[in-house]
C-alpha positions in Angstrom: 161.6 236.4 144.2 161.2 236.9 148.1 164.7 235.4 149.3 163.4 236.0 153.0 160.1 234.0 152.5 161.6 231.6 150.3 164.5 230.5 153.0 161.9 230.3 155.7 159.5 228.2 153.9 162.4 225.9 152.6 163.5 225.4 156.2 160.2 224.4 157.2 160.2 221.8 154.4 163.6 220.5 155.6 162.3 220.1 159.3 159.7 218.5 157.8 161.5 216.0 155.4 164.0 215.0 158.5 161.0 214.3 160.8 159.3 212.3 158.6 162.3 210.9 157.2 163.5 209.6 161.1 160.1 208.8 161.4 159.6 206.6 158.6 163.4 204.9 158.9 163.6 204.0 162.9 160.3 203.0 163.4 159.3 201.2 160.0 157.7 198.0 161.2 155.3 200.2 163.5 154.1 202.0 160.2 154.1 199.3 158.3 151.4 197.5 160.7 149.5 200.9 161.0 149.5 202.2 157.5 148.7 199.0 155.4 150.1 196.0 153.9 153.7 197.2 152.7 156.8 195.9 154.0 158.7 197.7 156.7 161.7 198.1 154.0 159.3 200.5 151.7 159.0 202.7 154.6 163.1 202.4 155.4 163.7 203.3 151.9 161.3 206.1 151.9 162.9 207.6 155.0 166.5 207.5 153.6 165.2 209.4 150.1 163.1 212.0 152.8 166.8 212.3 154.3 168.6 213.2 151.1 166.0 215.3 149.8 165.9 217.3 153.2 169.6 217.6 152.9 169.7 219.2 149.4 166.6 221.5 150.9 168.5 222.4 153.4 171.9 223.4 151.4 169.6 225.5 149.2 167.9 227.2 152.2 171.3 228.2 153.7 172.8 229.9 151.1 173.5 233.7 151.4 171.3 234.0 148.0 169.2 231.6 147.2 169.5 229.8 144.0 166.0 230.3 142.1 166.7 227.2 139.6 167.0 224.6 142.5 164.2 226.2 144.5 162.3 225.9 141.5 163.1 221.9 141.5 162.5 221.6 145.0 158.8 223.4 144.5 158.2 221.1 141.5 159.5 217.8 143.7 156.9 218.7 146.2 154.2 219.2 143.7 155.2 215.9 142.1 154.8 214.5 145.6 151.3 215.6 145.7 150.4 214.4 142.5 151.9 210.7 142.9 149.5 210.4 146.2 146.9 211.5 144.7 147.5 208.8 141.9 148.8 206.5 144.1 146.7 206.0 146.9 143.5 205.5 144.5 145.2 203.0 142.8 146.5 200.9 145.5 143.4 201.7 148.2 143.1 198.1 149.0 146.5 197.9 150.6 146.0 200.6 152.8 144.2 200.9 156.0 142.2 203.6 156.4 144.8 205.1 159.0 147.2 204.8 156.3 144.9 206.6 153.8 144.3 209.5 156.5 147.9 209.8 157.2 149.1 209.8 153.9 146.7 212.5 152.9 147.2 214.5 155.6 151.3 214.7 154.3 150.1 215.4 151.0 147.8 218.4 152.1 150.5 219.5 154.4 153.2 219.2 151.0 150.8 220.8 148.7 150.9 223.8 151.3 154.5 224.1 151.5 154.5 223.7 147.9 152.2 226.8 147.1 153.8 228.9 149.8 157.5 228.1 147.5 155.5 228.8 144.6 154.2 232.2 145.9 157.8 233.1 147.2 159.6 232.2 143.9 156.7 234.1 141.5 155.0 236.9 144.0 153.1 237.9 141.1 151.6 234.0 140.6 147.8 234.6 140.1 147.7 238.3 140.3 145.7 240.0 137.0 147.1 242.9 136.4 144.7 245.6 135.2 146.2 247.5 131.7 
């Protein structure tokens, strides 16, 4: 596990989570109008969830030695976000505006990149074939 690389990517995750949490909670009515047919309370709840997730990631990222198990759970939560977005967007496409579909897709792509970088920091040899 590459501790330094993992710490940096986890801190990127923290910043992104806090920015999204703030935006969704404070501007929930604006996001509700812009992104589709969901009520503002959905965005407020998502903002609160992301704030708590960001606090968890911050705790893990700021330890002297990163706990491998906790970091792995964070990575799996990020992948779960990506997979759930891939499932939710087509199933509920009629409830989203085109802007909503694009914004949520862009967020899923960003989270997928973060999750991939976390995976590579946790398992540096992942995907590398060794010639024996």
